[in-house]
C-alpha positions in Angstrom: 3.9 15.8 -5.6 1.8 12.6 -5.2 0.8 11.1 -1.9 -0.1 7.4 -1.8 -2.1 6.2 1.2 -2.3 2.5 2.0 -5.3 1.9 4.1 -7.5 -0.9 5.4 -9.1 -0.9 8.9 -8.4 -4.6 9.3 -5.0 -5.6 10.7 -2.7 -8.1 9.2 -3.7 -7.6 5.6 -0.3 -6.5 4.3 -0.4 -2.7 4.6 3.2 -2.3 5.8 4.5 -4.8 3.2 2.7 -2.8 0.4 3.9 0.5 1.7 7.5 -0.4 2.0 7.6 -2.1 -1.4 5.9 0.9 -3.1 8.5 3.2 -1.5 11.3 0.9 -2.6 10.0 0.8 -6.2 9.7 4.6 -6.4 13.2 5.0 -5.0 14.6 2.5 -7.5 13.3 4.7 -10.4 15.3 7.7 -9.1 12.3 9.6 -7.7 12.6 11.3 -4.3 10.2 9.5 -1.9 9.3 9.8 1.8 7.8 7.0 3.8 5.5 7.8 6.7 3.8 5.6 9.3 0.6 6.5 11.2 0.5 3.1 12.9 1.7 3.1 16.5 3.5 -0.1 15.8 5.8 1.8 13.4 6.5 -1.3 11.3 7.5 0.7 8.2 9.6 3.1 10.3 11.5 0.0 11.6 12.0 -1.3 8.1 13.4 2.1 7.1 15.8 2.2 10.0 17.5 -1.0 8.9 17.6 -0.1 5.2 21.2 -0.1 4.0 22.6 3.3 3.1 23.9 1.9 -0.2 20.4 1.4 -1.5 18.3 4.1 -3.2 17.4 6.6 -0.6 14.0 6.8 1.1 13.4 9.7 3.4 11.6 9.3 6.7 8.3 11.3 6.6 8.2 12.9 10.1 4.6 13.1 11.3 3.6 15.8 13.7 1.2 14.6 16.4 -0.8 12.5 13.9 -1.4 15.6 11.7 1.1 15.2 9.0 1.9 17.8 6.3 3.1 16.9 2.9 6.8 16.0 2.7 9.1 17.9 0.3 9.6 15.0 -2.0 8.2 13.9 -5.4 6.3 11.1 -3.7 5.0 10.4 -0.3 3.9 6.9 0.9 1.7 6.8 4.0 1.1 3.6 6.0 -2.0 3.6 8.2 -3.0 1.6 11.3 -5.7 -1.0 11.8 -9.0 0.5 13.0 -8.5 3.6 10.8 -11.6 5.8 11.0 -13.0 9.2 11.9 -10.2 11.7 12.5 -7.4 9.4 11.3 -9.2 8.6 8.1 -10.0 12.3 7.5 -6.3 13.2 8.0 -5.1 10.5 5.6 -7.6 11.4 2.9 -6.9 15.1 3.2 -3.4 14.4 2.0 -4.1 11.6 -0.4 -3.8 11.7 -4.2 -4.1 7.9 -4.5 -5.5 5.4 -2.0 -4.6 1.7 -2.2 -6.7 -0.8 -0.2 -5.0 -4.2 0.3 -7.4 -7.1 0.8 -6.9 -10.8 1.4 -9.1 -13.5 0.0 -10.9 -14.6 3.1 -14.6 -14.1 3.9 -13.8 -12.0 7.0 -11.6 -9.7 4.9 -14.2 -9.4 2.2 -16.9 -8.4 4.7 -14.7 -5.9 6.3 -13.5 -4.3 3.1 -17.1 -4.0 1.8 -18.0 -1.7 4.7 -14.8 0.3 4.3 -15.3 0.8 0.6 -18.8 2.0 1.3 -17.3 4.7 3.6 -14.6 5.7 1.2 -16.9 6.0 -1.8 -19.0 8.5 0.1 -16.0 10.8 0.7 -16.3 14.0 -1.3 -12.8 14.0 -2.7 -13.2 10.4 -3.9 -16.7 11.1 -5.3 -15.3 14.1 -7.2 -12.4 12.2 -8.6 -9.8 14.1 -6.6 -8.5 10.8 -5.2 -7.8 7.7 -7.2 -9.0 4.6 -5.4 -7.9 1.0 -6.1 -7.6 -2.5 -4.6 -4.7 -4.9 -4.5 -5.3 -8.6 -3.7 -2.8 -9.7 -1.1 -1.5 -13.3 -0.5 -3.7 -14.4 -3.4 -3.5 -17.8 -5.0 -5.4 -17.9 -8.2 -6.1 -21.6 -7.7 -7.9 -21.1 -4.4 -11.7 -20.9 -4.2 -11.4 -18.0 -1.8 -9.5 -16.0 -4.4 -12.3 -16.6 -6.8 -14.8 -15.3 -4.3 -12.7 -12.2 -3.8 -12.6 -11.7 -7.6 -16.4 -12.0 -7.8 -16.8 -9.5 -4.9 -14.4 -7.0 -6.5 -16.2 -7.4 -9.8 -19.4 -6.0 -8.1 -17.6 -2.9 -6.8 -17.0 0.4 -8.6 -13.3 0.2 -7.7 -10.6 -1.3 -9.9 -8.4 -4.1 -8.7 -4.9 -3.3 -10.0 -3.2 -6.7 -9.4 -3.0 -9.8 -7.2 0.2 -10.5 -5.2 1.0 -14.0 -4.2 1.9 -15.3 -0.7 5.7 -15.7 -0.7 8.5 -15.7 1.7 10.3 -13.2 -0.5 8.6 -10.3 1.2 9.5 -11.6 4.7 13.1 -12.2 3.8 13.5 -8.8 2.1 11.8 -6.9 4.9 14.3 -8.4 7.4 17.1 -6.5 5.6 15.3 -3.3 4.7 15.1 -4.4 1.1 12.4 -4.2 -1.6 11.9 -6.3 -4.7 13.9 -3.8 -6.6 17.0 -4.0 -4.4 17.9 -7.6 -5.3 18.7 -9.5 -8.5 15.5 -9.5 -10.8 16.0 -13.2 -11.4 15.4 -13.9 -7.7 12.0 -12.2 -7.7 11.0 -12.5 -11.3 7.5 -13.8 -10.7 6.8 -11.1 -8.1 8.0 -8.3 -10.4 5.6 -9.5 -13.1 2.7 -9.3 -10.6 3.8 -5.8 -9.6 4.0 -4.4 -13.1 0.3 -3.3 -13.3 0.6 -1.6 -9.9 3.9 0.2 -10.7 2.3 1.5 -13.9 -0.7 2.8 -12.0 1.5 4.5 -9.3 3.3 6.7 -11.8 0.4 7.3 -14.2 
């Protein structure tokens, strides 16, 4: 099985959006997938609770006292809270096969992510190649100067950026109904699916 951890110690960067969309994509391919939530706010759990039964199934990954074990599915997606560090980070990394770090193109996010990447790159399982690590640019507009600064920063890091996802109300509207991009007509979200293509390929590689 493959465990995908979505992590960034800064709040409001799109971790829950990324986690739910990843789970929705994997379910749409017919894979068995469980979605777990270490965040006390339980945003992804709330999304899962309103997901229509007619859509491809996503299991709830029950976490035991903050010390989760691997679910019995082909994939597990684990959302993590803001302020992730120490024991929480060790727990998440002990399970992870892939770690995705969402980052927004603002100077505050760039500074925060630099410190977090430094911590991650010192972890033994990442240094030994046991965990794949990648970045995803969130709410990114290629025309904005801040996105250019993020691209330059990422270019200096020894971590690949898989794709950039635009800021769109599609994610907000879909989340309100427990949907993912793959649960609606492709014509409605065509541009977003194009942006996701590099990431979906990386997830199942």
